[in-house]
Structures are given as structure tokens and as C-alpha cells.
All heavy atoms as a GROMACS GRO file, in nm:
protein
  501
    1MET      N    1 -14.553  -8.312  13.051
    1MET     CA    2 -14.423  -8.369  13.069
    1MET      C    3 -14.429  -8.517  13.036
    1MET      O    4 -14.521  -8.586  13.075
    1MET     CB    5 -14.375  -8.348  13.212
    1MET     CG    6 -14.249  -8.424  13.245
    1MET     SD    7 -14.195  -8.397  13.413
    1MET     CE    8 -14.025  -8.364  13.382
    2LYS      N    9 -14.332  -8.563  12.965
    2LYS     CA   10 -14.314  -8.705  12.937
    2LYS      C   11 -14.189  -8.747  13.012
    2LYS      O   12 -14.089  -8.676  13.012
    2LYS     CB   13 -14.295  -8.729  12.788
    2LYS     CG   14 -14.401  -8.665  12.702
    2LYS     CD   15 -14.489  -8.770  12.644
    2LYS     CE   16 -14.590  -8.705  12.551
    2LYS     NZ   17 -14.723  -8.718  12.593
    3TYR      N   18 -14.194  -8.862  13.079
    3TYR     CA   19 -14.078  -8.906  13.154
    3TYR      C   20 -14.067  -9.058  13.154
    3TYR      O   21 -14.165  -9.128  13.133
    3TYR     CB   22 -14.081  -8.852  13.297
    3TYR     CG   23 -14.202  -8.893  13.375
    3TYR    CD1   24 -14.198  -9.006  13.458
    3TYR    CD2   25 -14.321  -8.824  13.365
    3TYR    CE1   26 -14.310  -9.045  13.528
    3TYR    CE2   27 -14.432  -8.862  13.436
    3TYR     CZ   28 -14.427  -8.973  13.518
    3TYR     OH   29 -14.537  -9.013  13.587
    4CYS      N   30 -13.946  -9.105  13.173
    4CYS     CA   31 -13.916  -9.247  13.174
    4CYS      C   32 -13.924  -9.299  13.317
    4CYS      O   33 -13.873  -9.236  13.409
    4CYS     CB   34 -13.777  -9.270  13.116
    4CYS     SG   35 -13.731  -9.444  13.110
    5LEU      N   36 -13.988  -9.415  13.333
    5LEU     CA   37 -13.998  -9.476  13.465
    5LEU      C   38 -13.873  -9.556  13.500
    5LEU      O   39 -13.857  -9.601  13.612
    5LEU     CB   40 -14.121  -9.566  13.473
    5LEU     CG   41 -14.254  -9.497  13.454
    5LEU    CD1   42 -14.368  -9.598  13.456
    5LEU    CD2   43 -14.277  -9.389  13.558
    6ASP      N   44 -13.783  -9.575  13.402
    6ASP     CA   45 -13.665  -9.658  13.424
    6ASP      C   46 -13.534  -9.581  13.432
    6ASP      O   47 -13.435  -9.635  13.479
    6ASP     CB   48 -13.654  -9.761  13.310
    6ASP     CG   49 -13.777  -9.850  13.303
    6ASP    OD1   50 -13.809  -9.914  13.405
    6ASP    OD2   51 -13.842  -9.854  13.197
    7CYS      N   52 -13.531  -9.459  13.382
    7CYS     CA   53 -13.408  -9.379  13.386
    7CYS      C   54 -13.446  -9.232  13.400
    7CYS      O   55 -13.561  -9.199  13.423
    7CYS     CB   56 -13.322  -9.403  13.261
    7CYS     SG   57 -13.390  -9.334  13.107
    8ASP      N   58 -13.350  -9.143  13.387
    8ASP     CA   59 -13.374  -9.000  13.409
    8ASP      C   60 -13.421  -8.924  13.284
    8ASP      O   61 -13.431  -8.802  13.287
    8ASP     CB   62 -13.247  -8.933  13.462
    8ASP     CG   63 -13.217  -8.976  13.605
    8ASP    OD1   64 -13.312  -9.008  13.678
    8ASP    OD2   65 -13.099  -8.976  13.643
    9TRP      N   66 -13.451  -8.995  13.174
    9TRP     CA   67 -13.495  -8.929  13.051
    9TRP      C   68 -13.629  -8.859  13.075
    9TRP      O   69 -13.717  -8.909  13.145
    9TRP     CB   70 -13.511  -9.032  12.939
    9TRP     CG   71 -13.554  -8.968  12.811
    9TRP    CD1   72 -13.474  -8.923  12.712
    9TRP    CD2   73 -13.688  -8.940  12.768
    9TRP    NE1   74 -13.548  -8.869  12.610
    9TRP    CE2   75 -13.681  -8.878  12.643
    9TRP    CE3   76 -13.813  -8.961  12.825
    9TRP    CZ2   77 -13.794  -8.838  12.573
    9TRP    CZ3   78 -13.925  -8.920  12.756
    9TRP    CH2   79 -13.914  -8.860  12.631
   10HIS      N   80 -13.644  -8.739  13.019
   10HIS     CA   81 -13.771  -8.667  13.024
   10HIS      C   82 -13.776  -8.564  12.912
   10HIS      O   83 -13.674  -8.527  12.855
   10HIS     CB   84 -13.790  -8.599  13.160
   10HIS     CG   85 -13.688  -8.494  13.188
   10HIS    ND1   86 -13.564  -8.523  13.238
   10HIS    CD2   87 -13.691  -8.360  13.171
   10HIS    CE1   88 -13.496  -8.411  13.253
   10HIS    NE2   89 -13.571  -8.310  13.212
   11ALA      N   90 -13.897  -8.523  12.880
   11ALA     CA   91 -13.919  -8.417  12.780
   11ALA      C   92 -14.026  -8.324  12.835
   11ALA      O   93 -14.135  -8.367  12.870
   11ALA     CB   94 -13.963  -8.478  12.647
   12THR      N   95 -13.992  -8.196  12.843
   12THR     CA   96 -14.085  -8.097  12.896
   12THR      C   97 -14.114  -7.991  12.790
   12THR      O   98 -14.047  -7.985  12.687
   12THR     CB   99 -14.028  -8.028  13.020
   12THR    OG1  100 -13.914  -7.952  12.981
   12THR    CG2  101 -13.988  -8.128  13.127
   13ALA      N  102 -14.210  -7.908  12.818
   13ALA     CA  103 -14.241  -7.797  12.728
   13ALA      C  104 -14.123  -7.700  12.718
   13ALA      O  105 -14.107  -7.632  12.618
   13ALA     CB  106 -14.367  -7.724  12.776
   14ASP      N  107 -14.039  -7.697  12.822
   14ASP     CA  108 -13.918  -7.614  12.816
   14ASP      C  109 -13.820  -7.670  12.713
   14ASP      O  110 -13.750  -7.595  12.645
   14ASP     CB  111 -13.849  -7.608  12.952
   14ASP     CG  112 -13.929  -7.528  13.054
   14ASP    OD1  113 -14.014  -7.446  13.012
   14ASP    OD2  114 -13.907  -7.549  13.174
   15ASP      N  115 -13.815  -7.804  12.703
   15ASP     CA  116 -13.727  -7.868  12.605
   15ASP      C  117 -13.778  -7.846  12.463
   15ASP      O  118 -13.701  -7.820  12.372
   15ASP     CB  119 -13.717  -8.018  12.630
   15ASP     CG  120 -13.660  -8.052  12.766
   15ASP    OD1  121 -13.575  -7.975  12.815
   15ASP    OD2  122 -13.701  -8.154  12.824
   16ASP      N  123 -13.909  -7.863  12.445
   16ASP     CA  124 -13.971  -7.849  12.313
   16ASP      C  125 -14.119  -7.814  12.334
   16ASP      O  126 -14.194  -7.894  12.388
   16ASP     CB  127 -13.959  -7.980  12.235
   16ASP     CG  128 -13.998  -7.964  12.090
   16ASP    OD1  129 -14.076  -7.873  12.058
   16ASP    OD2  130 -13.949  -8.042  12.008
   17PRO      N  131 -14.162  -7.696  12.295
   17PRO     CA  132 -14.300  -7.654  12.320
   17PRO      C  133 -14.405  -7.733  12.240
   17PRO      O  134 -14.522  -7.733  12.277
   17PRO     CB  135 -14.301  -7.506  12.280
   17PRO     CG  136 -14.178  -7.482  12.203
   17PRO     CD  137 -14.082  -7.591  12.234
   18ASP      N  138 -14.363  -7.802  12.135
   18ASP     CA  139 -14.459  -7.876  12.053
   18ASP      C  140 -14.487  -8.014  12.112
   18ASP      O  141 -14.398  -8.097  12.126
   18ASP     CB  142 -14.405  -7.890  11.911
   18ASP     CG  143 -14.504  -7.956  11.817
   18ASP    OD1  144 -14.625  -7.954  11.846
   18ASP    OD2  145 -14.460  -8.011  11.714
   19GLN      N  146 -14.613  -8.038  12.150
   19GLN     CA  147 -14.656  -8.164  12.211
   19GLN      C  148 -14.623  -8.284  12.121
   19GLN      O  149 -14.581  -8.388  12.168
   19GLN     CB  150 -14.806  -8.159  12.241
   19GLN     CG  151 -14.866  -8.289  12.291
   19GLN     CD  152 -14.814  -8.331  12.426
   19GLN    OE1  153 -14.771  -8.250  12.506
   19GLN    NE2  154 -14.818  -8.460  12.452
   20ARG      N  155 -14.642  -8.270  11.991
   20ARG     CA  156 -14.613  -8.380  11.899
   20ARG      C  157 -14.465  -8.417  11.900
   20ARG      O  158 -14.430  -8.536  11.895
   20ARG     CB  159 -14.656  -8.345  11.757
   20ARG     CG  160 -14.803  -8.352  11.737
   20ARG     CD  161 -14.836  -8.328  11.592
   20ARG     NE  162 -14.976  -8.356  11.570
   20ARG     CZ  163 -15.034  -8.350  11.454
   20ARG    NH1  164 -14.965  -8.315  11.347
   20ARG    NH2  165 -15.161  -8.378  11.441
   21ASP      N  166 -14.379  -8.318  11.906
   21ASP     CA  167 -14.235  -8.345  11.911
   21ASP      C  168 -14.197  -8.418  12.039
   21ASP      O  169 -14.115  -8.510  12.038
   21ASP     CB  170 -14.155  -8.217  11.898
   21ASP     CG  171 -14.162  -8.157  11.758
   21ASP    OD1  172 -14.202  -8.228  11.664
   21ASP    OD2  173 -14.126  -8.038  11.744
   22ARG      N  174 -14.259  -8.378  12.151
   22ARG     CA  175 -14.231  -8.446  12.278
   22ARG      C  176 -14.281  -8.590  12.274
   22ARG      O  177 -14.213  -8.682  12.321
   22ARG     CB  178 -14.294  -8.371  12.395
   22ARG     CG  179 -14.227  -8.239  12.426
   22ARG     CD  180 -14.267  -8.179  12.559
   22ARG     NE  181 -14.410  -8.171  12.582
   22ARG     CZ  182 -14.487  -8.069  12.544
   22ARG    NH1  183 -14.434  -7.966  12.479
   22ARG    NH2  184 -14.615  -8.068  12.572
   23SER      N  185 -14.397  -8.611  12.214
   23SER     CA  186 -14.450  -8.747  12.201
   23SER      C  187 -14.360  -8.832  12.113
   23SER      O  188 -14.333  -8.949  12.144
   23SER     CB  189 -14.593  -8.744  12.144
   23SER     OG  190 -14.681  -8.684  12.235
   24ARG      N  191 -14.312  -8.776  12.004
   24ARG     CA  192 -14.223  -8.849  11.914
   24ARG      C  193 -14.094  -8.884  11.987
   24ARG      O  194 -14.042  -8.994  11.975
   24ARG     CB  195 -14.193  -8.764  11.789
   24ARG     CG  196 -14.089  -8.817  11.694
   24ARG     CD  197 -14.097  -8.957  11.646
   24ARG     NE  198 -14.224  -9.007  11.603
   24ARG     CZ  199 -14.251  -9.137  11.585
   24ARG    NH1  200 -14.158  -9.227  11.602
   24ARG    NH2  201 -14.369  -9.176  11.548
   25ALA      N  202 -14.041  -8.790  12.065
   25ALA     CA  203 -13.918  -8.817  12.141
   25ALA      C  204 -13.940  -8.929  12.242
   25ALA      O  205 -13.853  -9.014  12.262
   25ALA     CB  206 -13.871  -8.689  12.212
   26ALA      N  207 -14.058  -8.931  12.305
   26ALA     CA  208 -14.090  -9.037  12.401
   26ALA      C  209 -14.098  -9.173  12.332
   26ALA      O  210 -14.046  -9.273  12.381
   26ALA     CB  211 -14.222  -9.006  12.472
   27ILE      N  212 -14.161  -9.177  12.216
   27ILE     CA  213 -14.170  -9.301  12.139
   27ILE      C  214 -14.030  -9.347  12.097
   27ILE      O  215 -13.996  -9.465  12.110
   27ILE     CB  216 -14.262  -9.283  12.017
   27ILE    CG1  217 -14.406  -9.266  12.064
   27ILE    CG2  218 -14.250  -9.401  11.922
   27ILE    CD1  219 -14.501  -9.219  11.956
   28ASP      N  220 -13.949  -9.254  12.051
   28ASP     CA  221 -13.812  -9.288  12.012
   28ASP      C  222 -13.733  -9.345  12.130
   28ASP      O  223 -13.658  -9.442  12.116
   28ASP     CB  224 -13.739  -9.166  11.955
   28ASP     CG  225 -13.793  -9.123  11.819
   28ASP    OD1  226 -13.865  -9.203  11.755
   28ASP    OD2  227 -13.764  -9.009  11.778
   29HIS      N  228 -13.749  -9.284  12.247
   29HIS     CA  229 -13.678  -9.333  12.366
   29HIS      C  230 -13.724  -9.476  12.397
   29HIS      O  231 -13.642  -9.563  12.427
   29HIS     CB  232 -13.702  -9.241  12.486
   29HIS     CG  233 -13.632  -9.287  12.610
   29HIS    ND1  234 -13.496  -9.276  12.626
   29HIS    CD2  235 -13.679  -9.346  12.722
   29HIS    CE1  236 -13.462  -9.326  12.744
   29HIS    NE2  237 -13.572  -9.369  12.804
   30TYR      N  238 -13.854  -9.501  12.390
   30TYR     CA  239 -13.907  -9.635  12.415
   30TYR      C  240 -13.850  -9.736  12.315
   30TYR      O  241 -13.806  -9.845  12.353
   30TYR     CB  242 -14.060  -9.636  12.409
   30TYR     CG  243 -14.115  -9.775  12.404
   30TYR    CD1  244 -14.120  -9.853  12.519
   30TYR    CD2  245 -14.158  -9.831  12.284
   30TYR    CE1  246 -14.167  -9.982  12.515
   30TYR    CE2  247 -14.207  -9.961  12.280
   30TYR     CZ  248 -14.211 -10.036  12.395
   30TYR     OH  249 -14.257 -10.164  12.390
   31VAL      N  250 -13.851  -9.701  12.187
   31VAL     CA  251 -13.802  -9.792  12.083
   31VAL      C  252 -13.654  -9.823  12.104
   31VAL      O  253 -13.610  -9.937  12.092
   31VAL     CB  254 -13.828  -9.733  11.943
   31VAL    CG1  255 -13.756  -9.812  11.835
   31VAL    CG2  256 -13.978  -9.729  11.915
   32GLU      N  257 -13.575  -9.722  12.138
   32GLU     CA  258 -13.432  -9.740  12.156
   32GLU      C  259 -13.396  -9.818  12.282
   32GLU      O  260 -13.299  -9.894  12.283
   32GLU     CB  261 -13.362  -9.604  12.162
   32GLU     CG  262 -13.363  -9.529  12.030
   32GLU     CD  263 -13.315  -9.386  12.043
   32GLU    OE1  264 -13.265  -9.347  12.152
   32GLU    OE2  265 -13.328  -9.312  11.944
   33THR      N  266 -13.474  -9.801  12.389
   33THR     CA  267 -13.435  -9.858  12.518
   33THR      C  268 -13.531  -9.965  12.570
   33THR      O  269 -13.491 -10.045  12.655
   33THR     CB  270 -13.428  -9.747  12.625
   33THR    OG1  271 -13.559  -9.692  12.644
   33THR    CG2  272 -13.329  -9.638  12.587
   34GLY      N  273 -13.657  -9.962  12.527
   34GLY     CA  274 -13.757 -10.052  12.583
   34GLY      C  275 -13.810 -10.004  12.717
   34GLY      O  276 -13.888 -10.072  12.783
   35HIS      N  277 -13.769  -9.884  12.759
   35HIS     CA  278 -13.812  -9.828  12.887
   35HIS      C  279 -13.957  -9.783  12.881
   35HIS      O  280 -14.008  -9.746  12.776
   35HIS     CB  281 -13.726  -9.708  12.925
   35HIS     CG  282 -13.586  -9.745  12.961
   35HIS    ND1  283 -13.491  -9.650  12.988
   35HIS    CD2  284 -13.524  -9.865  12.976
   35HIS    CE1  285 -13.377  -9.710  13.017
   35HIS    NE2  286 -13.394  -9.840  13.010
   36THR      N  287 -14.023  -9.782  12.996
   36THR     CA  288 -14.162  -9.739  13.007
   36THR      C  289 -14.170  -9.588  13.017
   36THR      O  290 -14.102  -9.527  13.098
   36THR     CB  291 -14.226  -9.803  13.131
   36THR    OG1  292 -14.211  -9.945  13.123
   36THR    CG2  293 -14.373  -9.767  13.142
   37ILE      N  294 -14.256  -9.529  12.934
   37ILE     CA  295 -14.275  -9.384  12.933
   37ILE      C  296 -14.411  -9.352  12.995
   37ILE      O  297 -14.509  -9.421  12.971
   37ILE     CB  298 -14.272  -9.329  12.789
   37ILE    CG1  299 -14.142  -9.367  12.719
   37ILE    CG2  300 -14.296  -9.178  12.786
   37ILE    CD1  301 -14.017  -9.311  12.782
   38ASP      N  302 -14.416  -9.247  13.073
   38ASP     CA  303 -14.541  -9.200  13.131
   38ASP      C  304 -14.555  -9.052  13.100
   38ASP      O  305 -14.457  -8.986  13.067
   38ASP     CB  306 -14.544  -9.224  13.281
   38ASP     CG  307 -14.685  -9.234  13.336
   38ASP    OD1  308 -14.780  -9.193  13.267
   38ASP    OD2  309 -14.701  -9.282  13.449
   39SER      N  310 -14.675  -9.001  13.112
   39SER     CA  311 -14.703  -8.859  13.088
   39SER      C  312 -14.768  -8.798  13.210
   39SER      O  313 -14.838  -8.866  13.285
   39SER     CB  314 -14.797  -8.842  12.969
   39SER     OG  315 -14.737  -8.889  12.851
   40SER      N  316 -14.745  -8.672  13.228
   40SER     CA  317 -14.804  -8.599  13.339
   40SER      C  318 -14.831  -8.456  13.294
   40SER      O  319 -14.758  -8.402  13.212
   40SER     CB  320 -14.707  -8.599  13.458
   40SER     OG  321 -14.752  -8.514  13.560
   41GLU      N  322 -14.933  -8.397  13.349
   41GLU     CA  323 -14.964  -8.257  13.319
   41GLU      C  324 -14.881  -8.163  13.407
   41GLU      O  325 -14.882  -8.044  13.387
   41GLU     CB  326 -15.113  -8.230  13.340
   41GLU     CG  327 -15.203  -8.305  13.244
   41GLU     CD  328 -15.179  -8.268  13.098
   41GLU    OE1  329 -15.154  -8.149  13.070
   41GLU    OE2  330 -15.182  -8.358  13.015
   42SER      N  331 -14.809  -8.218  13.503
   42SER     CA  332 -14.731  -8.134  13.593
   42SER      C  333 -14.604  -8.083  13.524
   42SER      O  334 -14.564  -8.133  13.420
   42SER     CB  335 -14.693  -8.211  13.719
   42SER     OG  336 -14.598  -8.310  13.689
   43LEU      N  337 -14.543  -7.985  13.585
   43LEU     CA  338 -14.420  -7.927  13.531
   43LEU      C  339 -14.296  -8.000  13.580
   43LEU      O  340 -14.188  -7.982  13.526
   43LEU     CB  341 -14.411  -7.779  13.569
   43LEU     CG  342 -14.523  -7.692  13.513
   43LEU    CD1  343 -14.507  -7.549  13.565
   43LEU    CD2  344 -14.524  -7.694  13.361
   44VAL      N  345 -14.310  -8.081  13.684
   44VAL     CA  346 -14.198  -8.158  13.737
   44VAL      C  347 -14.236  -8.305  13.742
   44VAL      O  348 -14.353  -8.340  13.746
   44VAL     CB  349 -14.157  -8.110  13.878
   44VAL    CG1  350 -14.106  -7.968  13.875
   44VAL    CG2  351 -14.272  -8.123  13.975
   45ARG      N  352 -14.135  -8.389  13.743
   45ARG     CA  353 -14.157  -8.533  13.747
   45ARG      C  354 -14.222  -8.573  13.879
   45ARG      O  355 -14.175  -8.532  13.986
   45ARG     CB  356 -14.023  -8.603  13.731
   45ARG     CG  357 -14.032  -8.750  13.727
   45ARG     CD  358 -13.893  -8.810  13.715
   45ARG     NE  359 -13.903  -8.953  13.715
   45ARG     CZ  360 -13.835  -9.033  13.635
   45ARG    NH1  361 -13.749  -8.982  13.551
   45ARG    NH2  362 -13.850  -9.162  13.642
   46PRO      N  363 -14.327  -8.654  13.877
   46PRO     CA  364 -14.389  -8.701  14.002
   46PRO      C  365 -14.291  -8.786  14.082
   46PRO      O  366 -14.206  -8.854  14.025
   46PRO     CB  367 -14.507  -8.786  13.954
   46PRO     CG  368 -14.530  -8.747  13.813
   46PRO     CD  369 -14.398  -8.701  13.759
   47THR      N  370 -14.304  -8.783  14.212
   47THR     CA  371 -14.219  -8.864  14.298
   47THR      C  372 -14.306  -8.949  14.388
   47THR      O  373 -14.422  -8.917  14.413
   47THR     CB  374 -14.127  -8.777  14.385
   47THR    OG1  375 -14.208  -8.690  14.465
   47THR    CG2  376 -14.032  -8.693  14.301
   48THR      N  377 -14.251  -9.058  14.438
   48THR     CA  378 -14.321  -9.142  14.534
   48THR      C  379 -14.255  -9.125  14.669
   48THR      O  380 -14.132  -9.105  14.677
   48THR     CB  381 -14.317  -9.290  14.494
   48THR    OG1  382 -14.181  -9.328  14.476
   48THR    CG2  383 -14.394  -9.314  14.366
   49PRO      N  384 -14.331  -9.135  14.775
   49PRO     CA  385 -14.272  -9.120  14.908
   49PRO      C  386 -14.175  -9.234  14.938
   49PRO      O  387 -14.193  -9.345  14.890
   49PRO     CB  388 -14.392  -9.126  15.002
   49PRO     CG  389 -14.513  -9.129  14.918
   49PRO     CD  390 -14.473  -9.153  14.778
   50ASP      N  391 -14.073  -9.206  15.019
   50ASP     CA  392 -13.979  -9.309  15.061
   50ASP      C  393 -14.053  -9.414  15.143
   50ASP      O  394 -14.143  -9.383  15.219
   50ASP     CB  395 -13.867  -9.249  15.146
   50ASP     CG  396 -13.775  -9.161  15.063
   50ASP    OD1  397 -13.770  -9.180  14.940
   50ASP    OD2  398 -13.709  -9.073  15.122
   51GLY      N  399 -14.015  -9.539  15.125
   51GLY     CA  400 -14.074  -9.647  15.203
   51GLY      C  401 -14.202  -9.703  15.146
   51GLY      O  402 -14.257  -9.797  15.200
   52LEU      N  403 -14.251  -9.649  15.037
   52LEU     CA  404 -14.377  -9.696  14.980
   52LEU      C  405 -14.366  -9.841  14.936
   52LEU      O  406 -14.458  -9.920  14.955
   52LEU     CB  407 -14.419  -9.608  14.863
   52LEU     CG  408 -14.555  -9.639  14.801
   52LEU    CD1  409 -14.665  -9.626  14.904
   52LEU    CD2  410 -14.581  -9.550  14.683
   53GLY      N  411 -14.253  -9.880  14.879
   53GLY     CA  412 -14.235 -10.018  14.833
   53GLY      C  413 -14.248 -10.117  14.946
   53GLY      O  414 -14.306 -10.225  14.930
   54THR      N  415 -14.197 -10.084  15.062
   54THR     CA  416 -14.207 -10.173  15.177
   54THR      C  417 -14.351 -10.192  15.219
   54THR      O  418 -14.396 -10.302  15.247
   54THR     CB  419 -14.126 -10.116  15.296
   54THR    OG1  420 -13.992 -10.094  15.253
   54THR    CG2  421 -14.129 -10.208  15.414
   55VAL      N  422 -14.427 -10.084  15.222
   55VAL     CA  423 -14.568 -10.091  15.260
   55VAL      C  424 -14.645 -10.176  15.160
   55VAL      O  425 -14.722 -10.264  15.197
   55VAL     CB  426 -14.630  -9.950  15.272
   55VAL    CG1  427 -14.780  -9.958  15.292
   55VAL    CG2  428 -14.564  -9.873  15.384
   56LEU      N  429 -14.623 -10.151  15.030
   56LEU     CA  430 -14.694 -10.228  14.928
   56LEU      C  431 -14.658 -10.375  14.935
   56LEU      O  432 -14.745 -10.462  14.924
   56LEU     CB  433 -14.664 -10.173  14.789
   56LEU     CG  434 -14.724 -10.036  14.758
   56LEU    CD1  435 -14.679  -9.990  14.620
   56LEU    CD2  436 -14.875 -10.040  14.765
   57ALA      N  437 -14.532 -10.408  14.955
   57ALA     CA  438 -14.490 -10.547  14.963
   57ALA      C  439 -14.556 -10.615  15.082
   57ALA      O  440 -14.601 -10.729  15.072
   57ALA     CB  441 -14.338 -10.556  14.973
   58ARG      N  442 -14.563 -10.547  15.194
   58ARG     CA  443 -14.625 -10.604  15.313
   58ARG      C  444 -14.774 -10.627  15.289
   58ARG      O  445 -14.829 -10.729  15.327
   58ARG     CB  446 -14.602 -10.512  15.433
   58ARG     CG  447 -14.654 -10.571  15.563
   58ARG     CD  448 -14.622 -10.485  15.684
   58ARG     NE  449 -14.678 -10.352  15.668
   58ARG     CZ  450 -14.610 -10.239  15.683
   58ARG    NH1  451 -14.482 -10.242  15.714
   58ARG    NH2  452 -14.667 -10.122  15.668
   59GLU      N  453 -14.841 -10.532  15.222
   59GLU     CA  454 -14.985 -10.545  15.196
   59GLU      C  455 -15.015 -10.656  15.096
   59GLU      O  456 -15.120 -10.717  15.101
   59GLU     CB  457 -15.040 -10.412  15.145
   59GLU     CG  458 -15.034 -10.300  15.247
   59GLU     CD  459 -15.115 -10.328  15.371
   59GLU    OE1  460 -15.227 -10.381  15.358
   59GLU    OE2  461 -15.065 -10.301  15.482
   60LEU      N  462 -14.923 -10.684  15.006
   60LEU     CA  463 -14.945 -10.787  14.904
   60LEU      C  464 -14.906 -10.926  14.951
   60LEU      O  465 -14.948 -11.024  14.891
   60LEU     CB  466 -14.866 -10.752  14.777
   60LEU     CG  467 -14.912 -10.626  14.706
   60LEU    CD1  468 -14.816 -10.593  14.590
   60LEU    CD2  469 -15.053 -10.642  14.651
   61ALA      N  470 -14.830 -10.936  15.058
   61ALA     CA  471 -14.788 -11.066  15.109
   61ALA      C  472 -14.907 -11.139  15.171
   61ALA      O  473 -14.996 -11.077  15.230
   61ALA     CB  474 -14.678 -11.048  15.212
   62PRO      N  475 -14.912 -11.272  15.156
   62PRO     CA  476 -15.024 -11.348  15.216
   62PRO      C  477 -15.024 -11.334  15.367
   62PRO      O  478 -14.920 -11.325  15.431
   62PRO     CB  479 -14.997 -11.491  15.172
   62PRO     CG  480 -14.870 -11.492  15.095
   62PRO     CD  481 -14.817 -11.354  15.086
   63SER      N  482 -15.141 -11.333  15.422
   63SER     CA  483 -15.157 -11.322  15.567
   63SER      C  484 -15.123 -11.454  15.633
   63SER      O  485 -15.150 -11.562  15.580
   63SER     CB  486 -15.301 -11.283  15.600
   63SER     OG  487 -15.320 -11.284  15.739
   64SER      N  488 -15.062 -11.448  15.750
   64SER     CA  489 -15.029 -11.570  15.825
   64SER      C  490 -15.139 -11.605  15.925
   64SER      O  491 -15.124 -11.696  16.004
   64SER     CB  492 -14.895 -11.554  15.896
   64SER     OG  493 -14.902 -11.446  15.987
   65ASP      N  494 -15.249 -11.530  15.922
   65ASP     CA  495 -15.360 -11.555  16.016
   65ASP      C  496 -15.435 -11.680  15.985
   65ASP      O  497 -15.461 -11.723  15.882
   65ASP     CB  498 -15.457 -11.438  16.018
   65ASP     CG  499 -15.392 -11.312  16.073
   65ASP    OD1  500 -15.291 -11.326  16.144
   65ASP    OD2  501 -15.442 -11.202  16.044
   0.00000   0.00000   0.00000
């Protein structure tokens, strides 16, 4: 599966069984939009747990100790 990290665009084997065609579609989407494309071997788009951004921001903030 190829999917966009910035919008809902994706390309799966259901859309087009040919890997090269999916890769070309991903490149075309990037060229047209500038959005970041990622790939996954899964059949569905990966998700992140809710609240992860808050935890990461807290961990990256300088310590007040």
C-alpha cells in the first residue's frame, strides 16, 4: 500500500495490482501536491494512537530540573 501522510490519497493492490503502476501513481501525487508518500506492506493504512503527539511533545521539551 502506498499512502499520503498529508491527505487521504492512497493506492492499494485492490486499486491496481501492478506495483509499478502504484509507485508511478505515488510519484505523480507527490509531484502534483508536494505531499509525503509512505509505503506499507499492510492492507490498510497504519494509524497512530490518539494522544501520541502530546506525549512526544512533552518528551522533546527541555527539562526544568
